[in-house]
N, C-alpha and C positions, 0 to 999 in steps of 0.2 A: 861629028863634031869633039875637036879635042878639049880638054878640059885646061882651062888655065890655070898657072901652076906659078910661085914666087919664092922665091929663099928668104928665109928669114932667119934671124939670131932672136935667139930665147935668151933672157934676161931673168935672174932672179929665180925662185921656186926649187924643186927638190934635186936633188945629185943628177937624178938622170937624164934632168933637160936643162938645168942651167948651163949656159953659156955654147950648147948648141947650135950648128948651123945646118939648116936642111930646107930643100925644096917641098914646099907644100902645097895642096889644092887652094885655088880661089873660087868659093862657090858664090859667095855674093862679095863682091867688089867693095861695096859700101857699109860691109861689116864683117872686117876680117878679123880672127881669132881663130881657136881653137880650144878644144876639153882632151888633154891628153891621158892615157893611161900612165902611171907611174909606178915603182916599184919598191919608192919612198913615201908612201901616205903617214900623214900624220895618226896617232895611236886615237881612236874610237871605241865607246862602249859596244857592247855586242847587237844593242838594241838600235843602235846606227848605219848608216851605209857605211860599211868596211871597203869600200872599192872607189873612193870618189876620184874625180879627174883634176888636173891641173888644169886651169885658165891661165890663158894667155891671150892678151890683146894689145893691139897698140898702142901707144897714145894718140888721141884726136889731129888732123891734120893741124897745123903745117909740121908735127913731127914726122921722122922717119918712119915711114908702114913698114918697112921691112924689118924693124926692130919690134919686137912681140914681149912685153912686159908680163911676168907672174903676176895674178890679179888676187889669186887665192884658191880654192875649192870648192868641187859641186859634186853634189851638195854639201854646205859647207858646214860644220860644228863649231860648239861653244868649245870645244875642246882644242881646236885647228891653231897651232901658233900665229901669230902676228905674221902678216906679209911681207914686212920689212926685216922679219928675223932672219929671214932665208939667203940674205947675201944678194949680191948682184953680179 
């Protein structure tokens, strides 16, 4: 069985993902998105998760499902900058 893939563009988020275009696996086409490891995570105190993942998902249809938008960090922290502060 071959894995289904699609080419997506990442909008917003940390510098290492913002604006990138790449082919990604699609495990569940009804629930697209990903949580990516980033080298540009926001500061957090030592008692919180210091390696959060950058969360990207598309807007609901009829929006282009090949454009994945930064939604924030997982797990989130009260110290995380606002999502819209990351640019497009």
